[in-house]
C-alpha angles and dihedrals in degrees: 000000000000118000125214137203115207117217132177118218120181091336095313120114122213134178110223121201113240109238129191119242096165137341090277101031133068134163138203106246107230107193116180094181109116095003099114095169089054093043095050094042097045091048091052094048094045090051091057088059097039122119118230107283141168100211141011126221135182138174119256127285129010093032094057099086091045094049090046092053093045092052089047094051093043092052089241119160099211145014129188128232122203101218130215093225138028112259124208093251095055116099132180090018125201115206142182136178121252136192121184136175091248099055126068097216142027116278138184131236122209134190126193119253090241090055088049090051090050091052095049109120092355129127104248126198114201116215130194136161096231133010113202116142091003095233097127092043093052091050092052090047090055093050090052092051093046085056093051095250124142116235104222096170149356119216140176140164094240137026107208125202117329091357086086088076093055114110093193096071136069117212139161103225144001124249112194126216107255141214124234089274090055095253121142113261108235 
């Protein structure tokens, strides 16, 4: 039988399925895909806390609906996605390696050379759905710096586990790491 962890984010309650990472470690799976109410609400609340910026960037894939909605609500004309694979249209690609808690192996992130040019000397705000180990965040930050952009902030809907102790990220709620019963690990 599936187990769930209930969380409240910006006044919205969600039941997150408990998923195994290892024998001792489980997480509540926060999936923003398809949750329009959460996407719109989280974007609005993050924008209230956002530092002044010129452009938003996120890593593919779960941050895409959030960054899109933040750009829409903020009347921004463009945002950038660090892709997991090089696409045919991408030229002069920048890349970095990434390892996050939600993927089983190392991956790479890529940005197009035109996106890199656009970021040069701009104030860049990094967006993600959940920050846990910070691996994805660090990789996107490296891409921004390679492109000559200036990171002015890092934001996510949730800080998971020890990420809640970080003072360099802005989040809306805390998601604890869980045991196999779905109880927070102390």
